[in-house]
Structures are given as structure tokens and as C-alpha cells.
N, C-alpha and C positions, 0 to 999 in steps of 0.2 A: 542514240535513241532520239528520234525527232519528237517534238511537242507541238501539237497544233494549238496555236495561240489565236483566240478570238478577240481578246481584249488586252491591250498592253499599255501600261502607264510607265514612263521612263523617268520622270523628274519629280516623283512624289505624288501624293493624293490627299485631298482633304474633302470630307463629306460633311456638310453642315458645320457650323461652328462648334467645336469641342465634341463632335461625335466620333469621327474616325480621322486619324491623321497618319499618313505613311510618309516619313521623312527619308528621302533618297540619300541625303548626305550622311546621315547617322545610322541608316538602316534600322531605324526603330519605328515601331508602330504604337500609336496611342489610341486607346478607346476611352472617350470621356475626358481626354486631356489633350492639349495642344503642345505639351512639352514632355514627351515620354522620356523616362530615365532608364528604361530597360528595353530589351529587344521587343517585348510585348508588355506594355504598361496599361493596366485597366484601372481607371478611377471609378470606383463604384462596385457593386456586387456582381458576382459571376454565378450563373446558373449552369450546372453541368450534369449530365447523366453519369459519366465516369470521368475520373481524373487519374492520370498516370504520371507520377513525378519520379524522376531519377536524379541522383546527386543530392547534394546538401540543400536543405530547404530551411528558410528562416521565416518565422512568423513573428511579426512585430505586435500583434495583439493576441487576445485569448483564442483558444481553439475550442469549438463546440462540436460534439458528435452526438447525434440524436436530437429530439425535439428540445430546443433550448439548452443543449448540453446535458441532457438527462442521462446519457450513457457514459460519456467521457467529456471532461471539461478541464481546460488549463486556464487558470486566472492569472493574467500577467500582472495585475495590480498588487497581488499579495503573494505571488510565486507559489500558488497552491494548485494541486491537481486533484480533481475529484473523479472517482469512478462510482457511477450510480447516483451522483449528486452534482448539481450545478452550482452549489454554493459551498465549496470546500473551505474550511477555516484552518486546516492543518496542512503541512507540506504535502502529505499524501492521505487522503480521506477516502475510505471505501465504504459504500453503503450497498446493502444487498436486499433483495426482496425474497430471498430463500428463507425457508422456515427453519426453525430451531433444529439443530442436529445435522443440518445440511452444510456443506463446505461453501463459505463465501470467499475465502482467500486461500489460495494454494501456492506454496513456494516450493519449486523443484530445486533441490540443492540446499546449500547451507544458507542460513539467515543469521546475520550478526547484528546485535543491538549494542550500542555504546552507551545508552541511557537506561532509564527505568522501563520496565514493562508493567503497565498497569492493566489488570484484567478485571472486568466486572462480569462475573459468571464463573463457569467452571473451566479448569484446565485439565485436559486429559492427555497423558503422555505415556510413552512406552518405556522410556529409560531416561534417567536424569543424572548427570554428573555435575556437581557444583561445589562451591565452598560458601560458607556463611549464608546458608539458606535459613531465612527467618519466617516461620509460619505462626501466624496469629489466629485466634479464634479456634473453633472446633476442628480438630484434625482427626481423620480416621485412617488407620493403616490396615489394609486387608491383605492377608497372606504373610509371608515371611518378610520381616523387616530387619535388616542388619545394620547396626550402627558401629562403625569401626573405631570410634573414640568415645569421649564423654557424651552423655545425654543429660541435659538439665531440664527438669520439669518443674515449672512454677505454677502454682494454682491447683485446682481440683483435677485429678486424673482418675480414670477408671480403666482397669484391665479386666476384661470379661472372660478371658481364657487363661491358660497357664502363662506365668512369667518366669522365664529362666534367666538367671543371673550367673554367669560363669566366673565372675570375680567378686570383689567385695561390693556390698550394698551399703552405702552410707546414707543414713537418714538423719536430717537435722529437723527436730520437731517431733510431733507425736506419731507413733505407728500403731494403728488399730488393726486387730485381726480377730478372726472367729475361732480358728483352730491352727495349732502349730505342731509340725512334726519336724524333728531335726536332730543333729548330733552336737554335742558339746554346747548346749544352750546354757548361758549363764544368766 
């Protein structure tokens, strides 16, 4: 395939001082620099409509997506990533403008936590399997609740429906009741 060449430079090119430099011996081009270290080395900002990058990409400073990083922000000074915030203080911080009851974070697949899960607000779940679950404050169980082992209740407790105990009921302290029906009551 023949190429029609109207302008050919064979031994390098320099346009103004530190504007554009094409070094024929290193095959490197510098824009804003006279000492390019890469095939294309740009010293300064780059404005582009679209960018297509393949291969491994290294960013040596923070990354901002959106106005001042308002959509996605990587802070290289404290190794924090912000989604919806440009000032993340945690390793991953997610802010959302969605209203209450709307999903702000969705994880498809398993999520593993090796530390504490601190929740301010409600937790809604379909099924929980765990050990050493500690619940403080007011707790409401709706529907059938089955406890496979001992249940210890400290403090004031109210049962508003029938309470069925299939084994012994051991009470330390006072037991107050309005009416009792039973067998072998001593």
C-alpha cells in the first residue's frame, strides 16, 4: 500500500521550546517536555472527547470522575475510594442521593466481613445463620421464632401472645400471674 507523503521529517522535530519534541533516536514524542520518558509523554493536562486504553494502566495521582470527583474519586494520599463523594475518609466510602428505602449498594454474590458491621438504622434480612448473636435494646420477633438451645432474658420482657415451653421453665426471682391452669401444681 502506497502512502502519499506531503511532509516528511527524518531526523526529529522540535516546535518551539518545550512545546513538541519528536526524538528520532529514541522514537519518543514529548508534548510540553524536551525529555520524553515514554512513547508519548505529555507534561500538563490532556483534554479529550474519548479515551480508549488497553493493557495495564498506572495512575500515580488520584483519579476523579465527575465534577471534582463527585461520582468516583480515588485519593492516593490516604488510599481511600469514594463513590458519590470526593472526600472519602474510609478505604471505601459510598454516598448516595437515593431516598430511604432505595438500594444504594448492591452486592451480587457473597460478601465477607472480617471485622465488625456497625449499622445505624434498620437491618432487613430474609434468613440469618449465626452464632453468638447479641441483640441489645428493644427486639421484636414476628411470626414463629425457634430457639434450638437456651434463651436467657434479662430485664423486663413482655409476651403478648401464648408462650409455649416444651421443657422446664426455670425462673429465678418473682413470677407474677393473673390466672393459672395446670396439672400437679404444688
